[in-house]
Z-matrix of the N, CA and C atoms (Angstrom, degrees):
N
C 1 1.450
C 2 1.529 1 109.56
N 3 1.282 2 116.97 1 135.74
C 4 1.461 3 122.29 2 -176.06
C 5 1.521 4 111.17 3 -77.17
N 6 1.332 5 115.70 4 145.41
C 7 1.464 6 119.64 5 177.11
C 8 1.517 7 111.23 6 -90.00
N 9 1.329 8 117.68 7 -6.87
C 10 1.470 9 120.42 8 178.04
C 11 1.513 10 109.29 9 -72.16
N 12 1.314 11 114.55 10 146.78
C 13 1.457 12 120.34 11 178.56
C 14 1.517 13 109.67 12 -81.87
N 15 1.307 14 115.28 13 148.58
C 16 1.456 15 117.98 14 173.58
C 17 1.515 16 108.17 15 -75.43
N 18 1.319 17 116.53 16 162.25
C 19 1.466 18 120.85 17 -177.25
C 20 1.520 19 112.51 18 -64.86
N 21 1.310 20 117.11 19 -21.49
C 22 1.458 21 119.81 20 -177.96
C 23 1.521 22 112.29 21 -87.17
N 24 1.325 23 118.20 22 -9.99
C 25 1.458 24 121.13 23 179.42
C 26 1.517 25 110.84 24 -71.38
N 27 1.304 26 115.67 25 148.40
C 28 1.456 27 121.14 26 177.03
C 29 1.526 28 109.31 27 -102.60
N 30 1.312 29 115.98 28 137.58
C 31 1.455 30 120.71 29 175.52
C 32 1.520 31 108.83 30 -83.70
N 33 1.303 32 115.58 31 141.20
C 34 1.461 33 118.95 32 175.62
C 35 1.522 34 109.19 33 -80.44
N 36 1.308 35 115.95 34 165.00
C 37 1.468 36 120.43 35 178.71
C 38 1.523 37 110.85 36 -60.27
N 39 1.328 38 116.90 37 -38.86
C 40 1.470 39 120.50 38 178.83
C 41 1.523 40 111.42 39 -65.75
N 42 1.333 41 117.57 40 -38.98
C 43 1.458 42 120.82 41 178.49
C 44 1.527 43 110.66 42 -65.19
N 45 1.316 44 116.73 43 -41.91
C 46 1.470 45 120.74 44 177.28
C 47 1.519 46 109.91 45 -62.48
N 48 1.331 47 117.42 46 -44.62
C 49 1.468 48 121.54 47 178.86
C 50 1.535 49 110.19 48 -59.18
N 51 1.334 50 116.70 49 -44.04
C 52 1.468 51 120.10 50 179.88
C 53 1.523 52 111.87 51 -64.43
N 54 1.326 53 117.15 52 -39.36
C 55 1.462 54 120.37 53 178.01
C 56 1.528 55 111.55 54 -65.89
N 57 1.324 56 116.93 55 -41.50
C 58 1.468 57 121.31 56 176.98
C 59 1.526 58 109.80 57 -62.18
N 60 1.324 59 116.68 58 -42.55
C 61 1.468 60 121.67 59 179.73
C 62 1.532 61 110.11 60 -62.07
N 63 1.345 62 117.09 61 -41.26
C 64 1.468 63 120.69 62 178.59
C 65 1.526 64 111.41 63 -66.30
N 66 1.328 65 116.30 64 -41.31
C 67 1.468 66 119.83 65 176.50
C 68 1.523 67 110.78 66 -59.93
N 69 1.315 68 115.41 67 -45.03
C 70 1.462 69 120.77 68 -177.97
C 71 1.520 70 110.96 69 -59.63
N 72 1.307 71 116.80 70 -38.43
C 73 1.466 72 120.49 71 -179.64
C 74 1.532 73 111.81 72 -67.38
N 75 1.336 74 117.13 73 -22.89
C 76 1.462 75 121.13 74 -179.30
C 77 1.516 76 113.28 75 -86.25
N 78 1.312 77 116.94 76 -11.60
C 79 1.463 78 120.98 77 -174.75
C 80 1.521 79 110.32 78 -97.62
N 81 1.328 80 117.01 79 111.80
C 82 1.463 81 119.80 80 -176.89
C 83 1.527 82 112.94 81 -59.50
N 84 1.331 83 118.08 82 -37.47
C 85 1.457 84 120.46 83 -176.48
C 86 1.527 85 112.77 84 -72.04
N 87 1.328 86 118.59 85 -17.11
C 88 1.463 87 120.56 86 179.33
C 89 1.521 88 112.94 87 -97.68
N 90 1.311 89 116.69 88 -15.32
C 91 1.469 90 119.99 89 -176.03
C 92 1.525 91 112.16 90 -58.28
N 93 1.317 92 116.94 91 -45.17
C 94 1.467 93 120.29 92 -179.42
C 95 1.524 94 110.82 93 -67.36
N 96 1.336 95 116.64 94 -43.17
C 97 1.458 96 119.97 95 -179.55
C 98 1.523 97 111.35 96 -65.71
N 99 1.342 98 116.83 97 -32.65
C 100 1.457 99 120.32 98 178.52
C 101 1.522 100 110.32 99 -63.38
N 102 1.330 101 116.48 100 -37.93
C 103 1.465 102 120.40 101 179.94
C 104 1.524 103 111.63 102 -66.79
N 105 1.327 104 117.06 103 -24.30
C 106 1.462 105 121.49 104 179.95
C 107 1.526 106 112.61 105 -88.92
N 108 1.309 107 118.07 106 -6.02
C 109 1.455 108 121.22 107 -179.44
C 110 1.511 109 111.68 108 152.61
N 111 1.294 110 115.25 109 -173.10
C 112 1.464 111 121.74 110 -176.75
C 113 1.530 112 111.46 111 -76.71
N 114 1.327 113 115.83 112 139.97
C 115 1.454 114 121.97 113 175.88
C 116 1.529 115 107.09 114 -109.21
N 117 1.325 116 116.77 115 132.63
C 118 1.461 117 121.50 116 -178.32
C 119 1.527 118 110.41 117 -63.30
N 120 1.342 119 117.46 118 141.08
C 121 1.467 120 120.61 119 178.32
C 122 1.531 121 112.76 120 -55.17
N 123 1.306 122 117.92 121 -37.33
C 124 1.466 123 120.01 122 179.29
C 125 1.526 124 110.50 123 -63.35
N 126 1.319 125 117.34 124 -36.45
C 127 1.467 126 121.58 125 177.55
C 128 1.531 127 110.51 126 -67.48
N 129 1.327 128 116.92 127 -39.13
C 130 1.465 129 120.67 128 177.85
C 131 1.524 130 109.97 129 -62.15
N 132 1.335 131 117.30 130 -44.54
C 133 1.462 132 120.90 131 179.87
C 134 1.525 133 111.28 132 -65.88
N 135 1.315 134 116.27 133 -40.98
C 136 1.471 135 120.46 134 178.62
C 137 1.530 136 110.64 135 -62.96
N 138 1.312 137 116.47 136 -45.51
C 139 1.471 138 120.91 137 179.20
C 140 1.524 139 111.42 138 -66.80
N 141 1.337 140 117.48 139 -34.38
C 142 1.460 141 121.49 140 177.48
C 143 1.525 142 109.87 141 -61.57
N 144 1.331 143 116.47 142 -47.37
C 145 1.470 144 121.01 143 179.00
C 146 1.525 145 110.70 144 -61.38
N 147 1.299 146 116.57 145 -42.72
C 148 1.459 147 121.11 146 179.68
C 149 1.530 148 110.91 147 -63.50
N 150 1.309 149 116.38 148 -43.25
C 151 1.460 150 121.73 149 -179.37
C 152 1.530 151 110.63 150 -64.59
N 153 1.320 152 116.99 151 -41.28
C 154 1.466 153 120.83 152 178.31
C 155 1.519 154 110.22 153 -62.96
N 156 1.342 155 117.44 154 -42.36
C 157 1.469 156 120.49 155 177.33
C 158 1.532 157 110.60 156 -61.20
N 159 1.328 158 116.94 157 -41.76
C 160 1.468 159 121.60 158 178.43
C 161 1.528 160 110.54 159 -61.93
N 162 1.326 161 116.83 160 -44.46
C 163 1.462 162 120.29 161 179.03
C 164 1.525 163 111.48 162 -63.29
N 165 1.323 164 117.18 163 -38.85
C 166 1.468 165 120.62 164 176.97
C 167 1.522 166 110.88 165 -62.89
N 168 1.339 167 116.97 166 -43.60
C 169 1.474 168 120.20 167 178.63
C 170 1.525 169 110.53 168 -61.47
N 171 1.334 170 116.29 169 -45.29
C 172 1.463 171 120.24 170 179.84
C 173 1.525 172 110.85 171 -62.11
N 174 1.320 173 116.72 172 -40.80
C 175 1.452 174 121.07 173 178.91
C 176 1.530 175 110.57 174 -63.46
N 177 1.327 176 116.91 175 -43.14
C 178 1.469 177 120.69 176 178.53
C 179 1.524 178 111.18 177 -62.82
N 180 1.337 179 116.93 178 -42.62
C 181 1.462 180 120.76 179 179.29
C 182 1.527 181 111.36 180 -63.57
N 183 1.331 182 115.97 181 -44.04
C 184 1.466 183 119.69 182 179.03
C 185 1.520 184 111.14 183 -65.77
N 186 1.310 185 116.97 184 -37.37
C 187 1.460 186 121.13 185 177.67
C 188 1.525 187 110.82 186 -63.04
N 189 1.328 188 116.35 187 -42.88
C 190 1.462 189 120.29 188 177.96
C 191 1.520 190 111.44 189 -63.15
N 192 1.329 191 116.40 190 -43.12
C 193 1.465 192 119.94 191 178.99
C 194 1.522 193 110.95 192 -63.01
N 195 1.326 194 115.89 193 -41.94
C 196 1.453 195 120.34 194 -179.85
C 197 1.523 196 110.81 195 -65.14
N 198 1.321 197 116.72 196 -41.86
C 199 1.463 198 120.63 197 177.61
C 200 1.522 199 110.66 198 -60.22
N 201 1.332 200 116.55 199 -43.58
C 202 1.459 201 121.13 200 178.06
C 203 1.522 202 110.83 201 -61.49
N 204 1.322 203 116.54 202 -44.12
C 205 1.466 204 120.17 203 179.01
C 206 1.520 205 111.16 204 -62.99
N 207 1.325 206 116.66 205 -44.00
C 208 1.462 207 120.03 206 -179.95
C 209 1.524 208 111.12 207 -63.99
N 210 1.320 209 115.81 208 -39.79
C 211 1.464 210 119.62 209 179.70
C 212 1.528 211 111.73 210 -65.10
N 213 1.314 212 117.27 211 -30.13
C 214 1.461 213 121.64 212 -177.59
C 215 1.525 214 113.65 213 -91.34
N 216 1.327 215 116.54 214 -8.13
C 217 1.461 216 119.77 215 -179.37
C 218 1.523 217 109.93 216 -74.40
N 219 1.319 218 114.78 217 143.30
C 220 1.455 219 119.49 218 178.36
C 221 1.522 220 108.72 219 -95.70
N 222 1.318 221 113.63 220 73.80
C 223 1.454 222 119.81 221 176.21
C 224 1.524 223 106.87 222 -127.47
N 225 1.301 224 114.59 223 163.89
C 226 1.462 225 118.08 224 -178.27
C 227 1.528 226 109.80 225 -63.18
N 228 1.299 227 115.93 226 153.90
C 229 1.461 228 120.30 227 -179.80
C 230 1.523 229 110.76 228 -63.45
N 231 1.334 230 117.41 229 -29.39
C 232 1.466 231 120.80 230 177.51
C 233 1.520 232 109.85 231 -66.52
N 234 1.338 233 117.00 232 -44.50
C 235 1.463 234 121.00 233 178.43
C 236 1.524 235 110.86 234 -64.63
N 237 1.322 236 117.43 235 -41.94
C 238 1.461 237 121.23 236 179.41
C 239 1.524 238 110.30 237 -63.28
N 240 1.321 239 116.48 238 -42.59
C 241 1.464 240 120.22 239 179.44
C 242 1.523 241 110.42 240 -65.28
N 243 1.324 242 116.99 241 -40.00
C 244 1.461 243 120.81 242 177.90
C 245 1.529 244 110.51 243 -61.92
N 246 1.340 245 117.06 244 -45.25
C 247 1.463 246 120.79 245 177.61
C 248 1.525 247 111.20 246 -60.26
N 249 1.325 248 117.35 247 -44.80
C 250 1.458 249 120.92 248 178.73
C 251 1.524 250 111.29 249 -59.99
N 252 1.322 251 116.26 250 -43.61
C 253 1.463 252 120.66 251 -179.16
C 254 1.521 253 110.94 252 -62.50
N 255 1.323 254 116.47 253 -44.95
C 256 1.461 255 120.48 254 179.98
C 257 1.511 256 111.18 255 -64.26
N 258 1.325 257 117.20 256 -42.36
C 259 1.455 258 120.90 257 -176.40
C 260 1.520 259 112.78 258 -73.12
N 261 1.305 260 117.92 259 -25.25
C 262 1.462 261 120.89 260 -179.27
C 263 1.515 262 113.27 261 -85.90
N 264 1.313 263 117.35 262 -4.70
C 265 1.471 264 120.44 263 179.79
C 266 1.498 265 111.41 264 -77.09
């Protein structure tokens, strides 16, 4: 039996609080502020969205750099295609 909730289940206030607390612990920019006091749940959600956008940008930049490196490598096209396939999984 799965421990995931179905979409029709309602989260309790305590469950929401625990999820917000877990999110906050994952956000480097909130860790210091958390030690200085309470951070509003809305701020945690806002920072979470911002952090995810930052990670997406970094991932896109790294992907572009990797593509450029692969394109400039002097390896067989079969090896390059294999590397691309593995990295895109």
